[in-house]
C-alpha positions, 0 to 999 in steps of 0.5 A: 202438169201432173195434177189437173190444174188448168181450167177454161171458163166459157160464158156463152151469154157474153162470149167471155173466155177465161183461163183459171188455175184450180187450187191444189188443195181442191184437186188433192181432195177431189182428184179430177173427173167426177170429183172435181166436177161435183165440187165445181158444180156444187160451189157454182150452181145456185140451189133449185136452178132449172136444168134448162135455164141459162144458169145451169152449168155444163162441165167437161173434165179429165183426170190426172191419168187421162191421156197418159201411158196408163192403160184404159185412160181414154175417158172424160166426164161431163157433169151438170144438173140433170133435166131427167132426174133433177139430181147432180149428174156425171156421165162419162164416155170413152174414145179419144176426146178426153186425151185430146182435150188435155193435149189441147191444153186444158183439164177442165172446161166450165160452160156457163150461160146460153147462146142466142144462136147455135154455136160450137166451141173450138180449141186448137192447141190452146187457142179457144174460139166460139164459132157459129154453128147455124150451118150444122144445127138440125143435123144429126151426130154422124153428119155433124161429126163428119163435118167438124172432124175434117181438120183433125179435131176430136168431136163431142156433139149432140144430135137432133134429140139434144136440140129438142131438149129431150131429157134422155139425150146424150152427148156423143163423141166420135160417132159412137162414144156416149155420155149417155145417161141423165139427159146432159145432151139436152142441157147442151142443147138448151145452151145452143151449144151444138158441139165441142171440138178439140185438137192439140200437140201438148205433152201430157206428163206424169210426176214420177215416170219410173214409178209409173212404169212399175205400177203400169207393169203390175196393173197390166199383169193383173189385167192380163190375168183376168179372164173377164178383161183379157178373154170375155170382153176382149173376145166378144165385147160386152154382149158376152154377158147376154147368155150368162145374165140370162142363165142366172135369171136376172135378164130384164124381160118384158119390162122387168116382169120376167127374168129369163128370155127364151131366145136370148142366144139369138141376141148374144155375143156368141150369136153375133160372132157366128153370124156377123163379120165384126172388127174390134174398135177401141178407146185410147190405150185400151187392150180390151177393145170391147167395142165391135163394128160390122164390117159389112155395114160399118154399123156399131154392134150394140153394147150389152145394156142396149141389147138387154133393153131393146131385146129381151126387155122389149120381147124382141129377139131380132138382133138386126132390129137392135143394131138399127135401134142402136144406130138411130139412138147414137145418130139422134143422140139418145141414151139407149138404156133410157130409150130401151126402157121407155120402149119396154114401158110403152109395150107393156102399156099399149100391148104392142110388141113393136120397138120401131114405132115407140123409138120413132116417137122418142127421137121425134120428141113425142110424149115417150121422149120424156122417159118412162117415169113421166110417160107412165105417170101421164098414163096414170100407170107410174108402176110401169116405169122401172126407174129410181129417182127418174133414171131407168134401171139398167140390164140386171134385174135386182131381184137376183142381185141384192147388192145391186138392188141396194146400190140402185136405190142409194145411187145419187144419180138414180138407178145405175150399175156403175155407182157400186160395180157389184156386177164384179163380185155378185155376177162375175166373181171379181175380186171374189164371188159373193152370194148374190141372193143374200143381203148379208154384209152388203150394207157395209160393202156397198158403200165401200164399193160406191166410194171406190167407184167415185174415186176411179171415176175421178181418176177417170179410168175405165170401170172395166179395170175393176175386174183386175185392179183394187184400191191399192193399184189405183192409189199407186197409179194416182200417186205416180201421176201427181207426185203426192202419196195416196194410200189405199185408205185415202183413195177410198176416203176421197171417194167417200167425200165425193159421194157425200158431196153429191148427196148434199147437192141432192138434199139441197135440191129438196130430195129425201130418203124416200127416194132411196127405194126401188119400183114396187114391182121388185118387192113382194112374194116372188121378189125382195122382202120390203121389210128386209130391204128397209132394214138393210137400207137403215144399216147402210145409212149407219155405215154412211154416218147418215140419219134418214139419208142425211149426213151427220155434221160429225161425218161431214167434218171428218170429210172436210165438208163442214162448210158445204153442209151448213145448210143442213142445220135444222133440216129433218 
């Protein structure tokens, strides 16, 4: 089963369970993971479906390398229509759940309908059951996972936030691995689906094991040669970024009103290493092991993004408070980036430098739980929400990384640093350093990076691999896995197809190019020139083959998306 092909469809309305086979042509065009999920959601979901209606669909996907001997291949992807942004949304998590899902016999699971009572889905080596979850409904992630993992199951579940349909809810796997962004945990909650548990013993094969050994050896050589992957992340984890980002003056501070935090060292990876007895935690087949845990408390050390949002952006230099906030978010099942942003927005509007009270309001379902955009709008202060398309901006101020600024604005799911991973070239110099303070050349480069990322997320390989690997290595790994030759150019074009199909989904939901922008706070005298930004955005559309954000039929035909784009006829 080198290609992903086995699809499980579960209807929670009728409890009908059906196994299907994905068409090889579709898999060849969309690979797996994000790509296959986008294609399935586009085809199956009627336009303008309400995210919390039973008609919305939740899709768990893996990729052709998931659970194989390929390094950094332990992730899985969840796709649905977001209740936070109204866009198509994919969110991924690491750990071991994706590998276990494939070992249990399935590559893709499509969940339709909604149950009247709380349930969880159980897959045991190919055998599928829908079970009563009334006894665990109302419990948070830690307790739910402890109960359901006793017989060797890998657990993906929601906490109380997802049950309350909080639109910044996450889906948590194995306690701390989050499909965090976009509120997909709330979609799960709307279906009364508390958890999804899997275990299996089936072998995961690749098509050409000899070629795969060769390509893995080359990939590992490059990864080990990368100082970011093999040293920075491996030694400090993602908190290694704190001092660097602050020194470069792109640290979100005081709800993005400043770019430098005086006490950043007190929340940095170096400080944590000096003051905490930490141990490494890893995902399946990952030598980087970027996660950290405090041996004394067994609490997770927060990732960089969490530290940035609950730390400098909330004017807080107490790392213990950030660790506690991270624990609360993980246990209730809440996205730390959106929650931290919402807390920062609250502090700006209320003038109170306190992260505990607003976080309590979020997890209990108060007004702030709706995210910073809706909260600030309810206060008549929309300008205080640092978000794009309703999704809160992550931990890099776009005024100092202009490629990332354009990437935030044009991302199909809202503000996201992972759509085009410009952290590499603009901040860390990988694959090579480019001028972060110039838009020159960025309009063409961004769309290429977006295309590559779309394919990497469909291969389902960790984003950190991009610090060392290029489209050539990715294409080789894919080719060996599925037994079908992909060139570098085809790998990039596949990503372009996926990116354009996401765009078509959003256009079908009546989104327009007016939403391809940034909060006003980032423009002006000490920020980004709006005139230059709009000019570069126009250049980006030209590279994309879009007119005012709408793909031309000529471009869609070249991507074999003509049928999907038929509804555009007459759309302006």
